C-alpha positions as CSV (number, residue, x, y, z in Angstrom):
1,M,14.0,26.5,-10.4
2,T,10.7,24.8,-9.5
3,K,10.5,24.2,-5.8
4,L,9.8,20.5,-5.0
5,P,7.0,19.5,-2.7
6,Q,8.0,18.0,0.5
7,V,5.2,15.4,0.4
8,S,4.0,13.4,-2.6
9,I,0.7,11.6,-2.4
10,G,0.1,8.8,-4.9
11,M,-3.5,7.9,-5.7
12,P,-3.8,4.8,-8.0
13,V,-7.3,4.6,-9.2
14,Y,-9.7,2.5,-11.3
15,N,-13.3,3.3,-11.8
16,A,-13.7,5.2,-8.6
17,G,-15.8,8.1,-10.0
18,N,-18.4,7.7,-7.3
19,H,-15.9,8.1,-4.4
20,I,-12.8,9.9,-5.6
21,G,-14.2,13.3,-5.1
22,L,-14.4,12.9,-1.3
23,A,-10.9,11.5,-1.1
24,I,-9.5,14.5,-3.1
25,E,-11.4,17.0,-1.0
26,G,-10.0,15.5,2.2
27,L,-6.5,15.9,0.8
28,L,-6.9,19.3,-0.4
29,A,-8.2,20.4,3.0
30,Q,-5.0,19.3,4.7
31,S,-3.5,21.7,7.3
32,F,-0.1,21.0,5.8
33,G,-0.2,22.0,2.2
34,D,3.2,21.5,0.7
35,F,2.4,18.4,-1.3
36,E,1.7,17.1,-4.8
37,L,-1.2,14.7,-5.6
38,I,-0.4,12.2,-8.3
39,V,-3.5,10.5,-9.6
40,S,-2.7,7.4,-11.9
41,D,-5.7,6.3,-13.6
42,N,-5.7,2.7,-14.6
43,A,-7.7,3.2,-17.8
44,S,-11.0,3.9,-16.0
45,S,-14.2,3.5,-18.0
46,D,-16.4,5.5,-15.7
47,S,-16.5,9.3,-14.7
48,T,-13.0,9.2,-12.9
49,R,-11.3,11.2,-15.4
50,D,-13.9,13.9,-15.6
51,V,-14.0,14.2,-11.8
52,V,-10.2,14.5,-11.4
53,E,-9.9,17.0,-14.2
54,E,-12.4,19.2,-12.5
55,Y,-10.4,19.3,-9.3
56,K,-7.2,19.8,-11.2
57,Q,-8.4,22.9,-12.8
58,R,-9.0,24.3,-9.3
59,D,-5.7,23.2,-7.7
60,D,-2.4,22.9,-9.5
61,R,-1.0,20.5,-6.9
62,I,-2.9,17.7,-8.6
63,R,-1.2,15.8,-11.4
64,Y,-3.4,13.5,-13.5
65,E,-1.8,10.5,-15.5
66,R,-3.8,8.0,-17.4
67,Q,-2.4,4.5,-18.1
68,P,-3.1,3.4,-21.8
69,A,-4.5,0.2,-20.5
70,N,-5.2,-1.4,-17.1
71,I,-1.8,-2.4,-15.8
72,G,-3.2,-4.0,-12.5
73,A,-3.4,-2.6,-9.0
74,N,0.1,-3.5,-7.9
75,A,1.8,-2.0,-10.9
76,N,-0.3,1.2,-10.5
77,Y,0.7,1.5,-6.9
78,S,4.3,1.2,-7.7
79,Y,4.0,3.6,-10.6
80,V,3.0,6.5,-8.3
81,V,6.0,6.0,-6.1
82,R,8.3,6.2,-9.0
83,R,6.6,9.6,-10.1
84,A,7.0,11.0,-6.6
85,R,9.2,14.1,-5.9
86,G,8.8,14.6,-2.2
87,E,10.8,13.7,0.8
88,F,7.9,11.9,2.3
89,F,5.3,9.7,0.4
90,K,1.8,8.6,1.2
91,W,-0.5,6.2,-0.7
92,S,-4.1,7.5,-0.7
93,S,-7.0,5.3,-1.8
94,A,-9.6,6.9,-4.0
95,S,-12.2,5.4,-1.7
96,D,-10.8,6.6,1.7
97,W,-10.8,10.0,3.5
98,C,-8.1,11.7,5.6
99,A,-8.8,14.1,8.4
100,P,-7.3,17.6,8.0
101,T,-4.3,17.1,10.3
102,F,-3.2,13.8,8.8
103,L,-0.1,14.9,6.9
104,E,0.9,17.5,9.4
105,H,0.9,15.2,12.4
106,C,2.5,12.3,10.5
107,R,5.2,14.5,9.1
108,N,6.0,16.0,12.5
109,E,6.4,12.5,13.8
110,L,8.9,11.6,11.0
111,L,10.9,14.7,11.5
112,A,11.1,14.0,15.4
113,H,12.3,10.5,15.0
114,G,15.0,9.8,12.5
115,D,14.7,6.0,13.2
116,T,11.3,6.0,11.9
117,V,10.3,5.1,8.3
118,L,6.6,5.2,8.6
119,A,4.1,7.2,10.7
120,V,0.4,6.4,10.7
121,P,-2.6,7.5,12.7
122,K,-5.2,5.2,14.0
123,T,-8.0,4.0,11.8
124,R,-11.8,4.3,11.5
125,L,-13.8,2.2,9.1
126,F,-16.9,3.3,7.3
127,C,-19.2,2.0,4.6
128,D,-21.2,4.6,2.7
129,S,-21.1,7.7,5.0
130,L,-18.5,9.3,7.1
131,D,-21.2,9.9,9.6
132,T,-21.3,6.2,10.5
133,W,-18.0,4.7,11.4
134,Q,-16.4,2.1,13.6
135,D,-13.0,2.3,15.4
136,Y,-10.5,-0.3,14.2
137,A,-8.8,-1.8,17.3
138,W,-5.8,-3.6,15.7
139,D,-3.6,-0.8,14.2
140,I,0.0,-1.7,14.8
141,E,3.2,0.1,16.1
142,V,6.6,-1.4,15.4
143,L,9.1,0.1,17.7
144,D,11.6,-2.8,18.4
145,D,15.3,-1.8,18.0
146,A,16.3,-5.0,16.4
147,S,15.4,-5.5,12.7
148,S,14.5,-9.2,13.1
149,A,12.2,-8.3,16.0
150,R,10.4,-5.6,13.9
151,L,9.9,-8.2,11.2
152,A,8.5,-10.7,13.7
153,R,6.1,-8.3,15.3
154,L,4.8,-7.1,11.9
155,T,4.1,-10.5,10.5
156,A,2.5,-11.5,13.8
157,E,0.3,-8.4,14.2
158,L,-0.7,-6.9,11.0
159,A,-4.3,-7.7,10.0
160,L,-5.8,-5.0,7.7
161,N,-2.9,-3.3,6.2
162,N,-3.8,0.2,7.3
163,A,-0.1,1.1,8.0
164,M,0.5,1.2,4.2
165,N,-1.7,4.3,4.1
166,G,0.7,6.2,6.5
167,L,3.4,8.7,5.6
168,I,6.5,7.0,4.6
169,R,10.1,8.2,3.9
170,T,10.5,8.1,0.1
171,S,14.1,7.2,0.5
172,A,13.2,4.0,2.4
173,L,10.4,3.1,-0.1
174,R,13.0,3.4,-2.9
175,R,15.2,0.9,-1.2
176,T,12.6,-1.8,-1.6
177,R,11.1,-3.5,-4.6
178,L,7.8,-1.6,-4.0
179,I,4.6,-3.8,-4.7
180,E,5.7,-6.6,-6.9
181,A,3.4,-8.8,-9.3
182,Y,2.0,-11.3,-6.8
183,L,-0.9,-11.4,-4.1
184,S,0.0,-10.0,-0.7
185,A,2.9,-8.2,-2.1
186,D,1.9,-5.2,0.0
187,V,2.6,-7.2,3.2
188,V,6.0,-8.1,2.0
189,L,6.7,-4.5,1.3
190,M,5.7,-3.6,4.9
191,G,8.0,-6.2,6.1
192,H,10.9,-4.7,4.1
193,L,10.1,-1.4,5.5
194,A,10.1,-2.7,9.1
195,L,13.5,-4.2,8.4
196,L,14.6,-0.7,7.5
197,G,13.1,1.2,10.5
198,K,10.2,1.8,12.9
199,F,6.7,2.3,12.4
200,R,5.0,4.8,14.8
201,L,1.3,4.9,15.5
202,L,-0.2,8.2,16.3
203,N,-2.9,8.2,19.1
204,E,-5.5,10.0,16.8
205,R,-8.1,8.6,14.4
206,L,-7.3,10.5,11.2
207,L,-7.6,7.8,8.6
208,Y,-11.0,6.7,7.4
209,R,-11.1,3.6,5.3
210,R,-14.2,2.6,3.2
211,M,-15.0,-1.0,3.7
212,A,-17.6,-1.9,1.0
213,V,-17.6,-4.8,-1.2
214,A,-16.9,-2.6,-4.3
215,T,-13.8,-1.1,-2.8
216,A,-12.2,-3.4,-0.3
217,T,-10.5,-6.5,-1.7
218,S,-10.6,-8.1,1.8
219,L,-14.4,-8.3,1.3
220,Q,-14.2,-9.6,-2.4
221,D,-14.4,-13.1,-3.6
222,R,-11.3,-14.9,-4.9
223,A,-12.1,-14.3,-8.6
224,A,-12.7,-10.5,-8.0
225,V,-9.4,-10.2,-6.2
226,W,-7.6,-12.0,-9.1
227,R,-9.2,-9.5,-11.6
228,H,-8.1,-6.6,-9.4
229,H,-4.5,-7.6,-9.6
230,Y,-4.5,-9.2,-13.0
231,P,-7.0,-7.7,-15.6
232,Q,-5.6,-10.1,-18.2
233,L,-5.0,-13.9,-17.6
234,T,-1.3,-14.3,-18.3
235,A,1.6,-16.4,-17.1
236,R,2.4,-13.8,-14.6
237,T,-0.5,-15.3,-12.5
238,L,1.6,-18.5,-11.9
239,F,3.5,-19.4,-8.7
240,Q,2.1,-16.7,-6.5
241,G,3.0,-18.4,-3.2
242,S,6.5,-19.1,-4.4
243,K,7.1,-15.4,-5.6
244,R,5.8,-14.2,-2.2
245,Q,8.3,-16.4,-0.2
246,V,11.1,-15.3,-2.6
247,G,10.0,-11.7,-1.9
248,W,10.5,-12.2,1.9
249,I,13.9,-13.6,1.3
250,R,15.0,-10.9,-0.9
251,A,14.0,-8.3,1.6
252,A,16.0,-9.8,4.4
253,L,19.1,-10.2,2.1
254,S,18.9,-6.6,0.8
255,V,18.9,-4.7,4.1
256,P,22.2,-4.0,5.7
257,M,22.4,-5.7,9.2
258,P,24.7,-7.6,11.4
259,I,25.2,-11.3,10.5
260,G,23.3,-12.4,13.6
261,E,20.4,-10.2,12.8
262,R,20.1,-11.4,9.2
263,A,20.2,-15.0,10.4
264,R,17.4,-14.3,12.8
265,A,15.3,-12.6,10.1
266,L,15.9,-15.4,7.7
267,K,15.0,-18.0,10.3
268,H,11.8,-16.2,11.0
269,I,11.0,-16.3,7.2
270,A,11.9,-19.9,6.9
271,K,9.5,-20.7,9.8
272,G,6.9,-18.8,7.8
273,C,7.6,-20.7,4.7
274,F,7.2,-24.0,6.6
275,W,3.9,-23.0,8.1
276,E,2.6,-21.8,4.7
277,R,4.0,-24.8,2.7
278,K,0.5,-25.5,1.3
279,V,1.0,-22.5,-1.0
280,F,3.5,-24.5,-3.0
281,M,0.7,-27.0,-3.7
282,Q,-1.6,-24.2,-4.6
283,D,0.9,-23.0,-7.0
284,L,0.8,-26.3,-8.8
285,R,-2.9,-26.2,-8.9
286,G,-2.5,-22.7,-10.4
287,V,-0.4,-24.2,-13.2
288,W,-3.3,-26.7,-14.0
289,H,-5.9,-23.9,-13.9
290,Y,-3.9,-21.8,-16.3
291,F,-2.8,-24.3,-18.9
292,V,-5.9,-26.7,-18.8
293,R,-8.8,-24.6,-17.7
294,R,-7.6,-21.2,-18.8
295,T,-8.8,-19.5,-15.6
296,W,-7.4,-17.7,-12.7
297,P,-6.3,-20.0,-9.8
298,H,-8.8,-20.8,-7.1
């Protein structure tokens, strides 16, 4: 019988041949080695496949799978979770780097705290070289006992979604809808996880995130972000804001909690819908862009 790894690392990738080697080397050098690395290639047209295959020949913990066509970033991120076999799961960007004790220390935190669904270290940001970095000051920790309070804290404090790169209980992830097909679905996922349990922040800077225009959607223009999520212009691009609000409601309704807690969570979501009501007008403009101009919404 094949022994299953305790940790699964999912690396969704598209045209990252210039950076993926550094990311893989950081993972293979982890002090905790009982993991599998699942690389899902979104039909890259650069050297990504060759680079991964070279590492795969050296280390049998690497699994390489290639999508027949570009299915979009969100679908690829969800795909690697479905392929995971470990008790714990980590998403790992092909552009980032993890310090050698990342997995070990995050795993220890999850083993020590049964009420915690996610453990993540503090973050450093870099552009081209790991020798030049900047400490990120706004990583979040979500330790409230009440589910609704955790949701409120996450939505108020989450800026860069560094927490998503932490170590997560796979069982908790599989109780969510993963990353659905709309913009900011990763934030909705983090909210769903916060309803399920606590996020613990390690007081060590072990996550290095590459912040360059080519790799960070937060630095890209709107058109580039759309192409990142939707390689092909289809009707799935419509009603982004509405889908996101429905995602929040589904999350609050799917997590077992006392009636009062659910009511408070839904009230918080309703307030968010009100303050973001402009997204519904944006959805209508998106319909016009799609059917009349045949372009991605702006």
